[in-house]
C-alpha positions as CSV (number, residue, x, y, z in Angstrom):
1,M,14.0,9.8,7.8
2,A,15.3,6.5,7.5
3,I,14.3,3.2,9.6
4,D,16.7,0.6,10.0
5,V,16.4,-2.7,8.2
6,S,19.8,-3.0,7.4
7,G,20.8,-6.8,6.8
8,L,17.4,-7.8,5.4
9,R,16.2,-8.6,1.9
10,A,12.6,-7.1,0.9
11,V,10.7,-7.7,-1.8
12,V,8.2,-4.9,-2.8
13,T,5.2,-5.7,-5.5
14,G,3.8,-2.8,-7.7
15,G,7.3,-1.4,-6.7
16,A,8.0,0.6,-9.8
17,N,6.2,3.6,-9.3
18,G,3.7,5.0,-6.3
19,I,3.7,4.0,-2.8
20,G,5.4,0.5,-4.0
21,L,8.4,2.9,-5.5
22,A,8.4,4.8,-2.4
23,A,8.5,1.8,-0.3
24,A,11.3,0.4,-1.8
25,K,13.3,3.5,-1.5
26,A,12.7,3.7,1.9
27,L,13.4,-0.1,2.6
28,A,16.8,0.9,0.8
29,A,17.6,3.9,2.7
30,G,17.2,2.0,5.8
31,G,19.7,-0.5,4.2
32,A,17.5,-3.5,3.0
33,D,18.7,-5.3,-0.2
34,V,15.9,-4.3,-2.3
35,W,13.9,-6.0,-4.9
36,I,11.4,-4.7,-7.1
37,F,8.3,-7.0,-8.7
38,D,6.4,-5.2,-11.0
39,L,5.0,-6.0,-14.8
40,A,7.1,-5.7,-17.7
41,K,5.3,-2.7,-19.1
42,E,6.2,-0.8,-16.0
43,Q,10.1,-1.7,-16.7
44,P,10.9,-2.7,-13.2
45,D,14.6,-3.5,-14.0
46,Q,15.1,0.1,-15.0
47,V,13.2,1.7,-12.2
48,A,15.4,-0.5,-9.8
49,A,18.9,0.2,-11.5
50,S,17.7,3.9,-11.0
51,L,17.9,3.1,-7.1
52,G,20.9,0.7,-7.1
53,V,18.8,-2.2,-6.3
54,H,17.1,-4.9,-8.1
55,G,14.1,-5.3,-10.7
56,L,12.0,-8.0,-12.2
57,P,9.5,-8.3,-14.4
58,V,6.8,-10.6,-12.1
59,D,2.8,-10.7,-12.7
60,V,1.3,-11.1,-9.2
61,T,-1.7,-13.0,-10.7
62,S,0.4,-15.7,-11.4
63,P,1.9,-18.2,-8.8
64,A,4.3,-19.3,-11.5
65,S,5.6,-15.7,-12.2
66,L,5.8,-14.9,-8.2
67,E,7.4,-18.3,-7.4
68,T,10.1,-17.2,-10.0
69,G,10.7,-14.1,-9.0
70,F,11.0,-15.2,-5.3
71,Q,13.9,-17.9,-6.4
72,R,15.6,-15.2,-8.2
73,A,15.7,-12.7,-5.2
74,G,16.6,-15.8,-2.8
75,E,15.8,-15.6,1.1
76,V,13.7,-13.0,1.8
77,D,12.8,-11.0,5.5
78,I,10.2,-8.6,4.1
79,V,7.5,-8.7,1.8
80,V,5.5,-5.8,0.5
81,A,2.3,-6.9,-1.2
82,N,1.5,-3.6,-2.6
83,A,0.3,-4.1,-6.3
84,G,-3.0,-3.0,-7.0
85,T,-5.1,-1.1,-9.2
86,A,-8.4,1.1,-9.4
87,Q,-11.5,1.7,-11.8
88,E,-14.3,4.1,-11.1
89,A,-18.0,3.0,-12.5
90,E,-21.2,3.0,-10.7
91,L,-22.7,0.1,-9.2
92,L,-24.9,-0.6,-12.1
93,D,-22.4,0.4,-14.4
94,T,-19.4,-1.9,-13.0
95,T,-19.2,-4.8,-15.9
96,P,-17.7,-8.6,-15.0
97,E,-14.8,-7.5,-16.9
98,I,-14.0,-4.4,-14.0
99,W,-15.1,-6.9,-11.0
100,E,-12.7,-9.8,-12.5
101,R,-9.9,-7.2,-13.3
102,L,-9.4,-5.6,-10.0
103,L,-10.5,-9.0,-7.3
104,R,-7.4,-10.8,-9.8
105,V,-5.0,-7.8,-9.4
106,N,-5.8,-6.4,-6.1
107,L,-7.4,-9.7,-4.1
108,T,-5.9,-12.7,-5.6
109,G,-2.7,-11.5,-6.5
110,A,-2.1,-10.2,-3.2
111,F,-3.3,-13.7,-1.7
112,F,-0.6,-15.3,-4.2
113,T,1.9,-12.9,-2.7
114,V,1.1,-13.5,1.0
115,Q,1.6,-17.4,0.0
116,A,4.8,-17.4,-1.8
117,A,6.2,-15.4,1.0
118,A,5.0,-17.6,3.5
119,R,6.4,-20.4,1.9
120,H,9.7,-18.9,1.7
121,M,9.8,-17.8,5.2
122,L,8.3,-20.8,7.1
123,P,11.6,-22.8,6.9
124,R,13.6,-19.4,8.4
125,R,11.1,-19.4,11.1
126,R,10.7,-15.5,10.6
127,G,9.7,-12.7,8.1
128,A,7.4,-9.7,7.8
129,I,4.6,-9.2,5.4
130,V,2.9,-6.0,4.7
131,L,-0.2,-5.2,3.0
132,T,-1.6,-2.4,1.3
133,A,-5.2,-2.1,2.4
134,S,-7.0,1.2,2.5
135,T,-9.4,3.3,4.1
136,N,-11.9,1.9,1.9
137,S,-11.4,-1.4,3.6
138,F,-13.7,-0.1,5.9
139,D,-16.2,2.1,3.9
140,G,-18.3,2.5,0.6
141,E,-17.1,5.0,-1.0
142,A,-19.4,5.6,-4.2
143,R,-18.3,4.4,-8.1
144,L,-15.9,2.1,-6.4
145,V,-17.6,-1.1,-5.6
146,A,-15.3,-3.4,-6.9
147,Y,-12.0,-1.3,-5.2
148,N,-13.8,-1.3,-1.9
149,A,-14.5,-4.8,-2.3
150,T,-11.0,-6.0,-2.9
151,K,-9.6,-3.7,-0.1
152,S,-12.3,-5.2,2.1
153,G,-10.6,-8.6,1.5
154,L,-7.5,-7.9,2.1
155,L,-8.2,-7.5,5.9
156,G,-9.6,-11.2,5.8
157,I,-6.2,-12.3,4.3
158,L,-4.5,-10.0,6.8
159,H,-6.1,-11.5,9.7
160,T,-6.2,-15.3,8.6
161,A,-2.5,-15.1,7.7
162,A,-1.4,-13.2,10.8
163,N,-3.1,-16.0,12.8
164,E,-1.4,-19.2,11.0
165,L,2.1,-17.7,10.5
166,G,2.5,-16.0,13.8
167,P,3.8,-19.4,15.4
168,Y,6.5,-19.6,13.0
169,G,7.9,-16.0,13.7
170,I,6.3,-14.3,10.7
171,R,4.2,-11.3,11.2
172,V,1.9,-9.9,8.8
173,N,0.3,-6.3,9.2
174,A,-1.5,-3.8,6.7
175,V,-1.6,-0.4,6.3
176,C,-4.4,1.6,4.9
177,P,-3.8,5.0,3.3
178,G,-6.2,7.6,2.5
179,L,-6.1,9.7,-0.3
180,V,-2.4,9.6,-1.7
181,R,-0.8,11.5,-4.6
182,T,-0.2,8.8,-7.2
183,R,-0.6,8.7,-11.0
184,L,-3.8,7.3,-10.3
185,T,-5.0,10.3,-8.5
186,T,-3.0,13.1,-9.9
187,G,-6.5,14.4,-11.5
188,L,-8.0,15.0,-8.0
189,F,-5.1,16.7,-6.5
190,A,-4.9,18.9,-9.7
191,D,-8.7,20.3,-9.4
192,D,-8.9,22.6,-6.9
193,E,-12.5,22.3,-6.2
194,A,-12.5,18.6,-5.6
195,A,-9.5,18.6,-3.6
196,R,-10.9,21.2,-1.6
197,A,-14.5,19.0,-0.7
198,Y,-12.3,15.9,-0.4
199,F,-9.8,17.4,2.2
200,R,-12.8,19.1,4.0
201,Q,-13.0,15.6,5.8
202,I,-9.2,15.3,6.8
203,P,-8.2,16.5,10.0
204,L,-4.9,17.3,8.7
205,G,-6.1,19.5,5.6
206,R,-4.5,17.8,2.9
207,G,-4.0,14.5,1.2
208,A,-0.5,12.2,2.0
209,E,2.5,12.1,-0.3
210,T,3.6,8.4,-1.0
211,E,6.8,8.7,1.5
212,E,4.5,9.1,4.1
213,I,2.8,5.9,3.7
214,A,6.1,4.1,2.8
215,H,7.7,5.0,6.1
216,A,4.5,3.3,7.9
217,I,5.4,0.8,5.7
218,A,9.2,0.4,6.7
219,F,8.1,0.7,10.3
220,L,5.9,-2.3,10.1
221,A,8.4,-4.2,8.3
222,S,11.2,-3.7,11.0
223,A,12.3,-4.8,14.2
224,Y,10.6,-1.7,15.7
225,A,7.4,-3.5,15.1
226,S,8.5,-6.8,16.7
227,Y,5.4,-7.3,18.8
228,I,2.6,-6.0,15.9
229,T,0.8,-8.6,13.6
230,G,-2.7,-8.7,12.5
231,A,-2.8,-4.9,12.7
232,T,-4.4,-2.3,10.7
233,L,-2.0,1.2,10.4
234,L,-4.3,4.1,9.3
235,V,-2.5,6.7,7.4
236,D,-5.1,8.9,7.0
237,G,-4.5,12.2,8.6
238,G,-7.3,11.5,10.6
239,Q,-10.1,11.3,8.4
240,T,-11.8,7.9,9.7
241,A,-11.9,9.5,13.2
242,G,-14.3,12.3,11.9
243,K,-17.7,12.1,11.0
244,Y,-19.0,15.6,9.6
245,G,-16.1,17.4,8.3
246,T,-13.3,19.2,9.8
247,W,-13.0,22.1,7.7
248,N,-15.0,25.4,7.2
249,E,-14.5,28.3,5.4
250,Q,-15.5,30.4,8.7
251,R,-12.0,29.8,10.5
252,A,-10.3,28.1,7.6
253,E,-9.1,28.7,3.6
254,F,-8.0,26.4,1.4
255,A,-4.7,26.9,-1.1
256,D,-2.0,25.1,-2.2
257,S,-4.1,21.9,-2.1
258,R,-4.7,21.9,1.9
259,W,-6.7,23.6,4.3
260,R,-5.2,26.0,6.8
261,L,-6.5,27.7,9.9
262,K,-7.3,31.6,9.3
263,P,-4.3,33.1,11.8
264,N,-6.9,34.2,14.0
265,S,-8.6,31.0,14.4
């Protein structure tokens, strides 16, 4: 499924793997001229070359690095502020180093990205910025206090940027994924018992694939969302719609990393 973004230039931060890579692919499939920004260790130039797009080593925690990247990319129409990381730790075990690292990448990096994008879009009076937030923007999942704080903070950036940039024709939105199969979550997807328990709370009975988040990003970046700004689009299989869990063994069974209803249910 390709969403038409032909003739537009897009930048995706953290675009060399996971949701960012899927977003880069989706935008390229829709006809955009895509630039992948990522840390040098992620080899963004090589990843981009394999897709027939552009790649640059960019550190989102450095305004200077971002500005160099945007200068190289040229006039941008779409910016996906996706770069991020996670690290689990109990509240009392969250060290200053963990806290500062996650805030620096997930929140400060996103702020710098939105700021740089806005500076380049303002003179042209148009553009679309999409933030990768999370269902953790709204809840307090255990062992993720620093991550949760950063994802909650993204909504403050989202709402303020949408308010200030709207008069210039620049839209700012966020996707809020639930659990997605990426290199950070492969352990849970591979652990049958952990997946069974986690996916019990999700009405669709499974986790997401990166492509499913990418389609939502491409939609928000496209003209199909021309009257949407300041919005958070939940892409979570219905997880935040429930309270006590959807699935049980009386009417369903868990296999192949997902819950399914029994034939007679």
